[in-house]
N, C-alpha and C positions, 0 to 999 in steps of 0.2 A: 706571823700572827694571823690567825684565822679571821674570817669575816662572818658576821651574823646576817641572817636573812632580814629583809625589810619587815617591819612590824606588820603582822597579819598576813604576810605572804610567805608561801612555802618555797624552798629551793626547787630547782628543776628536778623532776623525777627522771632518773637515768635508767631505771628498770622498774616496770610496774609489778604489782602483786599478781601472782598466778602465771607469770610468763615462764616458758621453758627456757632454761639457761644451761647450756652444756657444761659450764664451769662448776655448777653445783651438783652434777649428776653423781659424782662419787660420794656426795654427802647426803643426798636425799633421793627418795624413789622418784623416778621420772624426771629428775632435774628441774622441778618446779620451784620457782622463787616464792618462798612463803612470807617474805617481807616485801617492803618497798624500798628501793634504793634512791636516796636523795643526795644530790650534788652538794658537797661541802668541802671546802679547803681544809687541809690538815690544820688542826688547832682551833677549829670553830667550836665555841662553847655549846654544850648541850645541857638542857635543864629539865627538872621534874615538871610534868604537866599538872593540871588542876587536880586537887585532892591530896590525900596522904598515901604515899607509896612506900612499901617495904622492900629493901634490897634483899633478894634471895640468893643471888649468885653473882660473883665477879670473876673475871679472868683477866689478869694484867701482866702476864709474863711474855707476851708476844712482842717481838722486836722488828718484825718485817713481814713481807709478803710470803705466801706459800701456805702449805698445810701446817697449821699451827693449832695445837689444842689437844684435847683428849676426847673420849667417847661422847661426853656431854657437849663440849664446846665445838667440836668438829672444826670447820674452817672459818669460824667467826672471828678469829684473832682476839684482840682484847674486847671484852664484852661485859655488859651489865644486864641483869634481869631484875625487873621491878614488878611488884604486884600491888594493885590498888587495895588498900586495907578494908575498904567498904564494899567494893563491888566484886573483887576477885579477878578483875581484868589483869592481863599480864602483858608486859612489853619487854623485848630484848633489843638493846642498842648495841650494834656490832661494828667491828673494824676500827675501834677507837685508838687514838694515839696516847691517850691518858685516861685512866680510871680514877675518879675522885671520891669514890664511896667504898664502903665495906659491907659484907653480908651482915644482915641483922639490923642495919640502920633503918629508921623510919624517917622519911624525908618529906618535908612540906613543899608545896608548890613553889617553883622558882629556884630551888636548890640546885647547885651545879652537880651533874652526874659525871661528866667527863668531857673529853674533847675528841672531835672527829679525827679520823686518820685513815691509814691504809695498811692495817695489819690483817693477817689471815689470807684467805683465798680471795684476792682482789686484783683488779687491774689498775685502779686509781683510787685516790682519796674520796670517800663518801660515807654516808651513814646508811647502814642497813637497819631498818626498823621493822621488827616483827611485832604483831599484835594478836593476842588471843582473847576471845570474849570471856565473859564470866562462866560460860559453859565449856571452856577449853577448846573452842574451835578457832582455827586460824582465820583471820579476816584482813581486809585491806586497811592498813594503818593510815593511809592518806585520806580515808573517809571518816576517821574518828574525830571527835571533838578535841582530842588531846594533841594531835600532831603539831598544830601551829605553835604550841607552847614549848615544844622541845627546843626550838630555835629562838624563841622569844620569851624570856622569863616573865612570869606574872609578878608585877610589882604592886605592893600594897594590899 
């Protein structure tokens, strides 16, 4: 069973946004990590952050490590893409052990998205969290107001 983070505290960052990573060179130009990698034991529940988010993409057929995916999914393994219905911000949660949502669903704050894992191009269990601004630019997910709610559901 996975462990959740302490309320209001993020798990340890195992690879920061914008860092060159040789493991992702075959998937992205220059091998730059466009997400932030957060330490999470396999099975850690992951939740929808503040706001209403629409699921635009899911990939749930990955069963293990390695290059798993298609042209869009690349090395993400099991992943979910959600878009904030009010702001247009986008997040991709990758390397999941379980996907709990389907494309087209609109999810409220605190809904279960899935569980962390080690699928795709990984060396260990973690959550790769990519964030795009409302203008479509990649940005550091660990600096957003949403990231703390991915591990700690909003109640009430």
